[in-house]
Backbone as numpy.savetxt, mean C-alpha at the origin, in Angstrom:
# Nx Ny Nz CAx CAy CAz Cx Cy Cz
43.76 25.58 28.64 42.53 24.79 28.09 42.26 25.18 26.76
41.80 24.33 26.07 41.64 24.63 24.48 40.20 24.42 24.54
39.40 25.57 24.14 38.08 25.21 23.80 37.62 25.10 22.75
36.79 23.98 22.34 36.20 23.30 21.19 35.45 24.66 20.60
35.90 24.83 19.22 35.37 25.93 18.25 34.13 25.58 17.70
33.62 24.35 17.73 32.13 24.08 17.12 31.19 23.93 18.54
30.14 24.73 18.17 29.12 24.21 19.58 27.98 23.15 19.02
27.90 22.36 19.62 27.18 21.04 19.49 25.90 21.04 18.67
25.31 22.24 19.36 23.87 22.44 18.59 23.85 23.02 17.64
24.67 23.96 16.74 24.65 24.68 16.03 25.55 23.58 14.66
26.31 22.96 14.80 26.82 22.21 14.04 25.72 20.88 13.56
25.10 20.14 14.48 24.48 19.22 14.25 23.14 19.77 13.76
22.58 20.66 13.91 21.23 21.36 13.11 20.96 20.96 12.02
21.83 21.69 10.85 21.63 21.23 9.59 21.27 19.98 9.14
22.23 19.01 9.58 22.38 17.45 9.57 21.19 16.82 9.92
20.50 17.26 11.18 19.30 16.92 12.01 18.38 17.54 11.08
18.22 18.53 10.62 17.11 19.28 9.66 16.76 18.14 8.24
18.27 18.20 8.05 18.31 17.33 6.67 17.48 15.74 6.80
18.21 15.39 7.89 17.73 13.99 8.16 16.41 13.79 8.34
15.58 14.85 9.30 14.12 14.95 9.21 13.30 14.86 8.18
13.76 16.12 7.14 13.21 16.15 5.84 13.26 14.72 5.09
14.47 14.13 5.08 14.85 13.04 4.45 13.72 11.73 4.82
13.38 11.54 6.33 12.80 10.68 6.74 11.23 11.10 6.42
11.05 12.13 6.21 9.39 12.66 5.69 9.44 12.26 4.33
10.02 12.54 3.67 10.03 12.22 2.11 10.03 10.34 1.85
11.05 9.83 2.70 10.98 8.55 2.62 9.96 7.51 2.93
9.40 8.56 3.98 7.91 7.71 4.55 6.56 7.93 3.48
6.99 9.05 2.82 5.82 9.40 1.79 6.04 8.73 0.61
7.18 8.19 0.01 7.70 7.44 -0.66 7.18 6.22 -0.57
7.38 5.45 0.72 7.08 4.37 1.33 5.38 4.22 1.19
4.63 5.21 1.73 3.23 5.10 1.85 2.76 5.09 0.16
3.23 5.76 -0.77 2.81 5.81 -2.06 3.25 4.27 -2.62
4.16 3.76 -2.32 4.41 2.50 -2.76 3.65 1.35 -2.34
3.27 1.42 -0.97 2.50 0.35 -0.46 1.17 0.53 -1.15
0.53 1.81 -1.24 -0.82 2.18 -1.96 -1.10 1.66 -3.53
0.23 1.81 -3.94 0.59 1.26 -5.17 0.40 -0.29 -5.25
1.00 -1.13 -4.56 1.11 -2.42 -3.96 -0.43 -2.86 -3.75
-1.02 -2.32 -2.72 -2.43 -2.56 -2.57 -3.54 -2.67 -3.79
-3.25 -1.37 -4.73 -3.89 -1.15 -5.56 -3.67 -2.53 -6.68
-2.61 -2.86 -7.14 -2.21 -3.93 -7.78 -2.54 -5.35 -7.24
-2.56 -5.57 -5.88 -3.09 -6.97 -5.50 -4.74 -6.91 -5.62
-5.35 -5.81 -5.54 -6.64 -5.39 -5.97 -7.21 -5.89 -7.38
-6.28 -5.35 -8.01 -6.85 -5.29 -9.61 -6.33 -6.80 -9.90
-5.32 -7.58 -9.23 -5.02 -9.12 -9.79 -6.39 -9.79 -9.34
-6.97 -9.41 -8.15 -7.81 -10.16 -7.50 -9.10 -10.14 -8.33
-9.26 -9.14 -8.80 -10.40 -8.61 -9.82 -10.34 -9.37 -10.89
-9.37 -9.54 -11.30 -8.69 -9.95 -12.73 -9.34 -11.61 -12.43
-8.74 -12.39 -11.65 -8.90 -13.65 -11.09 -10.23 -14.08 -11.23
-11.23 -13.07 -10.28 -12.74 -13.17 -10.23 -13.29 -13.18 -11.82
-12.68 -12.09 -12.34 -13.37 -11.94 -13.66 -13.15 -13.48 -14.72
-11.99 -13.87 -14.53 -11.47 -14.96 -15.28 -12.19 -16.09 -14.61
-12.15 -16.55 -13.46 -12.81 -17.71 -13.20 -13.94 -17.45 -12.85
-14.89 -16.50 -12.87 -16.17 -16.37 -12.91 -16.56 -17.05 -11.37
-17.84 -16.80 -11.00 -18.32 -17.15 -10.06 -18.49 -18.89 -9.89
-17.91 -19.42 -9.07 -18.14 -20.96 -9.10 -19.59 -21.53 -8.97
-20.40 -20.67 -8.36 -21.47 -20.97 -8.21 -22.73 -20.67 -9.11
-22.17 -20.06 -10.04 -23.28 -19.46 -11.15 -23.94 -20.40 -11.67
-23.44 -21.25 -11.90 -24.22 -22.46 -12.61 -25.33 -22.69 -11.79
-24.89 -23.33 -10.81 -26.11 -23.73 -9.78 -27.06 -22.88 -9.44
-26.87 -21.58 -9.28 -27.86 -20.38 -9.01 -28.91 -20.48 -10.60
-28.09 -20.48 -11.66 -28.74 -20.19 -12.79 -29.75 -21.37 -12.94
-29.26 -22.72 -12.73 -30.15 -23.79 -12.69 -31.10 -23.82 -12.04
-30.93 -23.29 -10.49 -31.92 -23.33 -9.32 -33.44 -22.27 -9.96
-32.78 -21.36 -10.52 -33.80 -19.97 -10.92 -34.49 -20.36 -12.20
-34.01 -20.87 -13.34 -34.71 -20.84 -14.57 -35.36 -22.40 -14.69
-34.69 -23.12 -13.64 -35.25 -24.57 -13.62 -36.10 -24.84 -12.28
-37.26 -24.25 -12.18 -37.88 -24.77 -10.84 -38.08 -26.05 -10.67
-38.01 -26.74 -9.35 -38.03 -27.93 -8.93 -39.67 -28.20 -9.06
-39.87 -29.41 -9.34 -41.41 -29.90 -9.41 -41.89 -30.07 -7.90
-43.00 -29.89 -7.85 -43.66 -29.94 -6.59 -43.99 -31.01 -5.90
């Protein structure tokens, strides 16, 4: 009977440890990337709001600056 010189628990541990650390690092990078994408879209929406302005601004200015006659 030939015994396997490698014990399954000891040979897989370094690889498993590496994979766990790699997964943690990748998840962290993913979270950072998603945060950056969210910030980018928020900034884009603000830029569009500033560029386009409020569509009702003229209406509100006219209604407050020029009261309707009684």
